[in-house]
C-alpha positions in Angstrom: 6.6 65.5 61.1 3.3 67.5 61.1 5.2 70.8 61.1 7.4 69.8 58.2 4.5 69.4 55.7 4.0 72.2 53.3 0.5 72.8 52.1 -0.3 74.9 48.9 -2.7 75.2 46.1 -2.1 72.7 43.4 -0.3 73.8 40.3 0.1 72.2 36.9 3.8 71.4 37.8 2.3 69.0 40.4 0.3 66.9 37.9 2.9 64.1 37.3 3.4 63.6 41.0 -0.4 63.7 41.7 -1.0 61.1 38.9 1.6 58.8 40.2 0.3 59.0 43.8 -3.3 58.8 42.8 -2.7 55.6 40.7 -0.6 54.1 43.4 -3.2 54.6 46.0 -6.4 54.0 44.0 -5.3 51.6 41.4 -3.9 51.8 37.9 -6.0 53.9 35.5 -7.5 56.1 38.3 -6.2 59.2 36.7 -4.3 60.1 33.5 -2.9 63.4 32.2 -6.1 64.3 30.3 -8.3 63.7 33.2 -5.8 65.4 35.6 -6.0 68.6 33.5 -9.8 68.6 33.5 -10.1 67.8 37.1 -7.8 70.6 38.0 -9.9 73.1 36.0 -13.0 71.9 37.5 -11.7 73.1 40.9 -11.0 76.7 39.8 -13.9 79.2 39.8 -13.7 83.0 40.0 -9.9 82.7 40.0 -10.0 80.6 43.3 -8.3 77.2 43.2 -9.9 74.6 45.5 -7.3 71.9 44.7 -4.5 71.4 47.2 -1.3 69.5 47.7 1.0 68.6 50.6 4.6 68.1 50.4 7.3 66.8 52.8 10.5 68.2 51.4 10.4 67.6 47.6 8.0 64.6 48.0 4.4 64.9 47.3 2.6 63.1 50.3 -1.0 64.1 49.7 -3.4 65.9 47.5 -7.1 67.0 47.3 -9.0 67.5 44.1 -12.2 69.4 44.5 -14.8 70.4 41.9 -16.4 73.8 42.3 -20.1 74.1 42.5 -21.8 73.9 39.0 -18.5 72.5 37.6 -19.4 68.7 37.8 -22.1 66.8 36.1 -24.8 65.0 38.3 -25.6 61.3 37.4 -27.5 58.4 39.0 -24.9 58.1 41.8 -26.0 61.4 43.4 -29.1 62.2 45.6 -29.5 65.8 45.5 -33.0 65.7 46.8 -31.5 64.6 50.1 -29.2 67.6 50.3 -30.1 70.6 52.4 -28.2 72.9 50.0 -29.2 73.7 46.4 -27.2 71.9 43.6 -25.7 75.3 42.5 -24.2 75.9 45.9 -22.9 72.3 46.4 -19.3 71.5 45.4 -17.9 68.0 44.8 -14.8 66.6 46.7 -13.3 64.3 44.1 -10.5 62.7 46.0 -8.2 63.0 49.0 -5.2 60.9 48.8 -2.3 60.5 51.3 0.8 58.5 50.9 0.4 55.3 53.2 3.6 56.5 55.2 2.1 59.6 56.0 -1.4 58.7 57.0 -2.8 59.5 60.6 -0.8 62.7 60.6 -3.7 65.1 59.9 -2.8 65.6 56.3 -6.1 64.6 54.8 -8.1 66.8 57.2 -5.8 69.8 56.6 -6.2 69.4 52.8 -10.0 69.2 53.3 -10.0 72.3 55.4 -8.2 74.2 53.0 -10.5 73.1 50.1 -13.6 74.1 52.2 -12.1 77.6 52.6 -11.5 78.0 49.0 -15.0 76.5 48.2 -16.6 79.0 50.6 -14.8 81.8 48.9 -16.2 80.5 45.6 -19.7 80.8 47.2 -20.4 77.1 48.0 -22.4 76.1 51.1 -21.6 72.3 51.0 -19.5 69.7 49.5 -20.6 66.1 48.5 -18.4 63.2 47.8 -18.3 59.5 47.3 -16.1 57.6 49.9 -14.7 54.2 49.3 -16.4 51.8 51.8 -13.8 49.1 51.3 -10.8 51.4 52.1 -8.6 49.7 54.8 -10.6 49.7 58.1 -13.3 51.9 56.3 -10.8 54.7 57.0 -12.2 57.0 54.1 -15.7 57.1 55.6 -14.3 57.3 59.2 -12.0 60.3 58.2 -14.9 62.1 56.3 -17.3 61.5 59.3 -14.7 63.0 61.7 -14.7 66.1 59.4 -18.5 66.5 59.9 -19.4 64.4 56.9 -23.0 63.0 56.9 -24.1 59.9 55.1 -26.5 60.5 52.2 -26.8 57.2 50.6 -24.7 54.1 49.9 -24.2 53.3 46.1 -23.1 49.7 45.4 -21.3 49.4 41.9 -20.6 53.0 41.4 -17.0 52.3 40.1 -18.0 49.2 38.2 -18.2 50.9 34.7 -14.9 52.6 35.4 -13.2 49.3 36.1 -14.5 47.8 32.9 -13.0 50.9 31.0 -9.4 50.6 32.2 -9.5 51.4 36.0 -8.0 48.6 38.1 -9.5 48.5 41.6 -7.0 47.6 44.3 -9.4 45.1 45.6 -11.7 44.0 42.8 -9.3 44.4 39.7 -11.4 45.1 36.5 -14.8 44.2 37.9 -15.1 46.6 40.8 -18.1 46.1 43.2 -16.9 48.4 46.0 -19.6 50.6 47.7 -19.5 54.3 47.4 -20.8 56.1 50.4 -22.4 59.4 49.2 -21.6 61.9 52.0 -22.0 65.6 52.5 -20.4 68.3 54.7 -22.2 71.5 55.2 -19.9 74.5 55.6 -21.9 76.9 57.7 -23.0 76.2 61.3 -26.7 76.8 60.3 -26.5 73.5 58.5 -24.5 71.6 61.1 -26.4 69.1 63.2 
């Protein structure tokens, strides 16, 4: 099946399918049309799109939303003093989502690799993300670690406010207490450990 997957840069025509898959995987209210448009635009810098989709035939089976460096807002859930790259050269991996019937086929890591290539072309040196510790079998953190992700800090309660404003966590419903693992991937070998 791996050879049947088509990867390409995300387009606005993909939005409905991305919203449906994102809400199915992450919980109702994870993303809506207005957020999708904003997130998509945050991934484009200097004409380079860092958002990617994966299709099996006509079916969307995975997507990666990525924010370019300097195109996302830092808040209390980030620890830039612990990063080895400056804020202005650090991008944000918003989400990587793969249909449950297509997991463990390398789709997530391929989407990530494509996003990294785009981010490097934009001038980024690293990408930070918040990984869902309560994902089944802690698979989100496991996958990101296999892709050279390094733990920066755990953030309990990161998604609690979102859950009280309409997001329905697949585990906690509307009072999310899942832990976000802030992790970072450094793109050049000079920063690899």
